[in-house]
C-alpha positions as CSV (number, residue, x, y, z in Angstrom):
1,X,-5.6,8.6,17.0
2,X,-4.4,5.1,16.0
3,X,-1.0,3.8,17.2
4,X,1.4,1.2,15.9
5,X,2.9,-0.7,18.8
6,X,5.7,-3.3,18.6
7,X,5.9,-6.4,20.8
8,X,9.4,-6.3,22.3
9,X,9.9,-10.1,22.1
10,X,8.7,-11.1,18.6
11,X,9.1,-7.6,17.0
12,X,5.6,-8.0,15.7
13,X,3.7,-4.7,15.1
14,X,0.0,-4.3,16.0
15,X,-2.4,-1.5,15.3
16,X,-4.2,0.0,18.3
17,X,-7.3,1.7,16.9
18,X,-9.8,2.1,19.7
19,X,-12.2,4.3,17.6
20,X,-13.1,1.2,15.6
21,X,-15.0,-0.1,18.5
22,X,-17.7,2.4,17.6
23,X,-18.3,1.0,14.1
24,X,-22.0,0.4,13.4
25,X,-23.2,-3.2,13.0
26,X,-26.0,-3.7,10.6
27,X,-28.8,-6.3,11.0
28,X,-29.1,-8.9,8.4
29,X,-32.4,-7.6,7.1
30,X,-33.1,-3.9,6.3
31,X,-36.8,-3.2,7.2
32,X,-38.0,0.3,6.7
33,X,-40.8,-0.3,9.2
34,X,-38.4,-1.3,12.0
35,X,-35.9,0.8,13.9
36,X,-33.0,-0.5,11.7
37,X,-30.8,2.2,10.4
38,X,-30.5,2.7,6.6
39,X,-27.5,1.2,4.9
40,X,-24.8,3.8,4.4
41,X,-23.4,2.0,1.3
42,X,-26.6,2.0,-0.7
43,X,-27.1,4.5,-3.5
44,X,-29.0,7.5,-2.2
45,X,-27.2,7.5,1.1
46,X,-24.0,9.1,0.0
47,X,-24.2,11.7,2.7
48,X,-23.7,8.9,5.3
49,X,-20.1,8.3,4.2
50,X,-17.1,10.5,3.9
51,X,-16.9,12.2,0.4
52,X,-15.8,9.8,-2.3
53,X,-12.3,9.6,-3.6
54,X,-13.2,7.6,-6.7
55,X,-16.5,6.6,-8.3
56,X,-17.3,5.0,-11.7
57,X,-20.3,6.7,-13.4
58,X,-21.6,6.2,-16.9
59,X,-22.9,9.7,-17.2
60,X,-21.8,13.2,-16.0
61,X,-23.5,13.1,-12.6
62,X,-22.0,15.2,-9.9
63,X,-19.6,13.7,-7.3
64,X,-21.3,12.1,-4.3
65,X,-24.6,11.7,-6.2
66,X,-26.4,8.4,-6.5
67,X,-25.5,7.6,-10.1
68,X,-22.5,5.3,-9.6
69,X,-21.5,1.6,-10.1
70,X,-18.5,1.4,-7.8
71,X,-17.6,4.0,-5.2
72,X,-14.5,4.4,-3.0
73,X,-14.6,6.4,0.3
74,X,-12.3,6.9,3.2
75,X,-13.2,4.5,6.0
76,X,-15.2,6.4,8.6
77,X,-13.6,4.4,11.4
78,X,-10.1,4.0,10.1
79,X,-7.5,1.6,11.5
80,X,-4.9,4.1,10.4
81,X,-5.1,7.8,9.5
82,X,-3.0,9.7,6.8
83,X,-2.0,12.5,9.1
84,X,-1.3,12.4,12.8
85,X,-0.1,15.4,14.9
86,X,0.2,13.2,18.1
87,X,3.7,12.7,19.4
88,X,4.6,9.3,20.8
89,X,7.3,9.0,23.4
90,X,9.7,6.1,22.7
91,X,12.0,6.8,25.6
92,X,10.9,3.9,27.7
93,X,11.1,0.1,27.3
94,X,8.5,-0.1,24.6
95,X,8.5,1.1,21.0
96,X,5.5,2.8,19.2
97,X,4.8,4.9,16.2
98,X,2.0,7.2,15.1
99,X,-0.7,5.1,13.4
100,X,-0.3,6.8,10.0
101,X,-1.6,5.1,6.9
102,X,-4.6,5.0,4.6
103,X,-7.8,3.1,5.1
104,X,-10.4,3.1,2.3
105,X,-13.7,1.2,1.6
106,X,-14.5,0.0,-1.9
107,X,-18.4,-0.2,-2.2
108,X,-19.0,-2.9,-4.7
109,X,-22.5,-2.2,-5.8
110,X,-25.1,0.7,-5.5
111,X,-27.8,-1.9,-4.8
112,X,-28.0,-3.7,-1.4
113,X,-26.2,-6.9,-2.5
114,X,-24.9,-8.9,0.5
115,X,-22.9,-11.6,-1.4
116,X,-20.3,-10.9,-4.0
117,X,-21.5,-14.0,-5.8
118,X,-24.6,-11.9,-6.7
119,X,-22.6,-9.5,-8.9
120,X,-22.1,-10.0,-12.7
121,X,-18.9,-10.3,-14.5
122,X,-18.9,-6.6,-15.6
123,X,-19.2,-5.5,-12.0
124,X,-16.3,-7.7,-11.0
125,X,-14.2,-6.0,-13.7
126,X,-15.2,-2.5,-12.3
127,X,-14.3,-3.5,-8.8
128,X,-10.8,-4.8,-9.9
129,X,-10.2,-1.6,-11.8
130,X,-11.1,0.4,-8.7
131,X,-8.5,-1.5,-6.8
132,X,-6.0,-0.7,-9.4
133,X,-6.7,3.0,-9.5
134,X,-6.5,3.4,-5.8
135,X,-3.2,1.4,-5.6
136,X,-1.7,3.5,-8.4
137,X,-2.8,6.7,-6.7
138,X,-1.2,5.9,-3.4
139,X,1.9,4.3,-5.0
140,X,3.1,7.8,-5.9
141,X,3.2,8.9,-2.3
142,X,6.7,8.1,-1.0
143,X,5.5,7.8,2.6
144,X,4.0,4.3,1.9
145,X,5.8,1.0,1.4
146,X,3.0,-1.6,1.3
147,X,-0.7,-1.9,0.4
148,X,-3.2,-4.6,1.0
149,X,-6.6,-5.0,-0.7
150,X,-8.8,-7.3,1.3
151,X,-12.4,-8.4,1.6
152,X,-14.4,-9.7,4.5
153,X,-17.7,-11.3,3.5
154,X,-20.0,-12.4,6.3
155,X,-19.9,-11.6,10.1
156,X,-17.8,-14.7,10.8
157,X,-15.2,-13.3,8.4
158,X,-15.1,-9.9,10.1
159,X,-17.6,-7.9,8.2
160,X,-19.6,-5.4,10.3
161,X,-21.8,-4.2,7.4
162,X,-23.4,-6.7,5.1
163,X,-23.5,-4.6,1.9
164,X,-20.9,-6.0,-0.4
165,X,-17.6,-4.1,0.0
166,X,-13.9,-4.5,0.3
167,X,-11.1,-2.5,1.8
168,X,-7.7,-1.0,1.2
169,X,-5.1,-0.4,3.8
170,X,-1.8,1.4,3.0
171,X,1.1,1.1,5.4
172,X,4.4,3.0,6.0
173,X,6.2,-0.2,6.6
174,X,6.3,-3.8,5.5
175,X,4.1,-6.1,7.7
176,X,5.7,-9.2,9.1
177,X,3.7,-11.7,7.0
178,X,4.7,-9.9,3.8
179,X,8.3,-9.7,4.9
180,X,8.5,-13.4,5.6
181,X,6.9,-14.2,2.2
182,X,9.4,-12.0,0.4
183,X,12.2,-13.6,2.3
184,X,11.1,-17.0,1.1
185,X,10.8,-15.7,-2.5
186,X,14.4,-14.3,-2.3
187,X,15.9,-17.5,-0.8
188,X,14.3,-19.7,-3.5
189,X,15.5,-17.4,-6.3
190,X,19.0,-17.3,-4.8
191,X,19.1,-21.1,-4.9
192,X,17.4,-21.7,-8.3
193,X,17.4,-18.4,-10.2
194,X,13.6,-19.0,-10.6
195,X,10.4,-17.6,-9.2
196,X,8.9,-20.0,-6.7
197,X,5.3,-19.0,-7.7
198,X,6.0,-19.6,-11.4
199,X,7.2,-23.1,-10.3
200,X,4.1,-23.6,-8.3
201,X,2.0,-22.8,-11.4
202,X,4.1,-25.3,-13.5
203,X,3.8,-28.1,-10.9
204,X,0.1,-27.7,-10.4
205,X,-0.7,-27.6,-14.1
206,X,1.4,-30.8,-14.6
207,X,-0.4,-32.5,-11.6
208,X,-3.9,-31.1,-11.8
209,X,-5.4,-32.8,-8.7
210,X,-5.5,-29.5,-6.9
211,X,-6.7,-27.4,-9.9
212,X,-10.0,-25.6,-9.6
213,X,-9.9,-23.8,-12.9
214,X,-7.3,-23.2,-15.7
215,X,-8.1,-20.3,-18.0
216,X,-6.1,-18.4,-20.6
217,X,-4.1,-16.1,-18.3
218,X,-4.8,-17.4,-14.8
219,X,-4.8,-20.6,-12.7
220,X,-7.0,-21.2,-9.6
221,X,-5.9,-23.9,-7.3
222,X,-6.2,-25.3,-3.7
223,X,-2.6,-24.9,-2.4
224,X,-0.6,-27.9,-1.3
225,X,-0.4,-26.8,2.4
226,X,-3.7,-24.8,3.0
227,X,-4.3,-23.1,6.3
228,X,-8.1,-23.2,5.7
229,X,-10.6,-25.7,4.3
230,X,-11.3,-24.9,0.7
231,X,-8.6,-22.2,0.5
232,X,-8.1,-21.1,-3.1
233,X,-5.3,-19.2,-4.7
234,X,-5.5,-17.4,-8.1
235,X,-2.2,-16.7,-9.8
236,X,-1.2,-15.2,-13.2
237,X,0.5,-17.8,-15.4
238,X,2.9,-15.3,-16.7
239,X,5.3,-13.8,-14.1
240,X,4.1,-10.4,-12.9
241,X,5.2,-8.6,-9.6
242,X,2.4,-6.0,-9.2
243,X,-1.4,-6.5,-9.4
244,X,-1.8,-2.8,-10.2
245,X,0.2,-3.2,-13.4
246,X,-2.2,-5.7,-14.9
247,X,-3.5,-4.9,-18.4
248,X,-7.1,-4.4,-19.3
249,X,-7.1,-7.8,-20.9
250,X,-5.7,-9.4,-17.7
251,X,-8.4,-7.6,-15.6
252,X,-11.1,-8.9,-17.9
253,X,-10.0,-12.5,-17.5
254,X,-9.3,-12.1,-13.8
255,X,-12.8,-10.8,-13.3
256,X,-14.1,-14.0,-14.9
257,X,-11.8,-16.3,-12.8
258,X,-12.5,-14.5,-9.4
259,X,-16.3,-14.6,-10.0
260,X,-16.0,-18.3,-11.1
261,X,-14.2,-19.3,-7.9
262,X,-16.6,-17.3,-5.6
263,X,-19.6,-18.9,-7.4
264,X,-18.1,-22.4,-6.9
265,X,-17.6,-21.7,-3.2
266,X,-21.2,-20.5,-2.9
267,X,-22.7,-23.5,-4.7
268,X,-20.4,-26.1,-3.0
269,X,-20.4,-24.7,0.5
270,X,-23.8,-22.8,0.8
271,X,-22.4,-19.3,0.4
272,X,-19.7,-19.5,3.2
273,X,-18.2,-16.4,4.9
274,X,-14.8,-15.8,3.4
275,X,-11.9,-13.4,3.2
276,X,-9.7,-12.7,0.3
277,X,-6.5,-10.7,0.0
278,X,-4.4,-9.5,-2.9
279,X,-0.7,-9.9,-2.3
280,X,1.3,-7.6,-4.5
281,X,4.9,-6.5,-4.4
282,X,5.8,-3.7,-2.0
283,X,6.6,-0.2,-3.1
284,X,9.6,2.0,-2.9
285,X,12.9,0.5,-1.7
286,X,11.2,-2.8,-0.8
287,X,9.8,-3.4,-4.3
288,X,10.8,-6.8,-5.6
289,X,10.4,-7.7,-9.3
290,X,11.0,-11.4,-8.4
291,X,7.7,-11.4,-6.5
292,X,4.6,-12.9,-8.1
293,X,1.3,-11.3,-7.2
294,X,-1.7,-13.5,-6.4
295,X,-5.1,-13.6,-4.7
296,X,-5.7,-15.8,-1.7
297,X,-9.4,-16.7,-0.9
298,X,-10.0,-18.2,2.6
299,X,-13.4,-19.5,3.5
300,X,-14.1,-19.2,7.2
301,X,-15.7,-22.6,8.1
302,X,-13.8,-23.2,11.3
303,X,-12.4,-20.9,13.9
304,X,-8.8,-20.9,14.9
305,X,-8.5,-22.3,18.4
306,X,-5.9,-22.8,21.1
307,X,-3.4,-24.9,19.1
308,X,-3.4,-22.5,16.2
309,X,-2.9,-19.4,18.4
310,X,-0.3,-21.1,20.6
311,X,1.8,-22.7,17.9
312,X,1.2,-20.7,14.7
313,X,0.3,-23.9,12.9
314,X,-3.1,-24.5,11.4
315,X,-5.1,-27.7,11.5
316,X,-7.1,-28.3,8.3
317,X,-9.5,-31.2,8.2
318,X,-10.0,-31.2,4.4
319,X,-7.4,-32.5,2.0
320,X,-6.7,-29.8,-0.7
321,X,-7.1,-32.5,-3.4
322,X,-10.6,-33.3,-2.1
323,X,-11.5,-29.6,-1.8
324,X,-10.3,-28.9,-5.4
325,X,-12.4,-31.8,-6.7
326,X,-15.5,-30.6,-5.1
327,X,-15.1,-27.0,-6.3
328,X,-14.0,-28.2,-9.8
329,X,-17.1,-30.2,-10.2
330,X,-19.6,-27.6,-8.9
331,X,-22.5,-27.2,-11.4
332,X,-22.5,-23.5,-12.3
């Protein structure tokens, strides 16, 4: 079973999930005549995954049948498990916890699509709605405090299967990165009585050098101090703490914006590997209405090296103003 272990010096928690070492890795080309295994995420292979917990179907097809557009299943090799009977002894010098949590996979297409850029706007909307439904479902369980929706596209970004998919992990505690961000939000509000992300939106709209796109309800921008070349954030223009509370109209526009940014990255950077994460307010007692949810998209064009790991500081060789200009002028 997975474990959560805490570094005694930094108090940073890590997940020890040794079973994930057995995850299958899929070759880049599926060839029926070769010895390559079939893709477990393709329609018709539903028996290769755990039973679905959510699926969007146009008709009345049975659960776990091939007639679906987006499908959500528990991760077969989870980083965390919802239930754990194992007991962990904390009597010695170190501190650990059972690795309880939720780990799900959102399969983004029944066809074997390897790049999210190949999906149409309607499919983006379905994927975002699936995110919302699973977040709302787990939000009612009082064991959990924080959830992260994330996507790894490309082997360099951490994907082990090429079929387009994203993931959801739900945690019983607030991870350090989220806690630090919330602390910054709180300090800024205490000083100014304003939301720092709302002020970021206002500043970037007034000085559009870092804008990638500016639509009705959302803004896409290259942040002022990006960790990664061509990093892009998508933020709602109107203050909102939780992604899962977005209206249908918001989701429709967000699908357009997210697809637009991913297409711009594909055309400008030759379909780079990337990660994206949805940062939303924590649940339960940690919930913070002053938080401002957003999406961070991080192309993986250069690997972190010794300085980054040793110092915690990133070296970025691309000015965000230049990155935004390139993406903004991409011919879609």
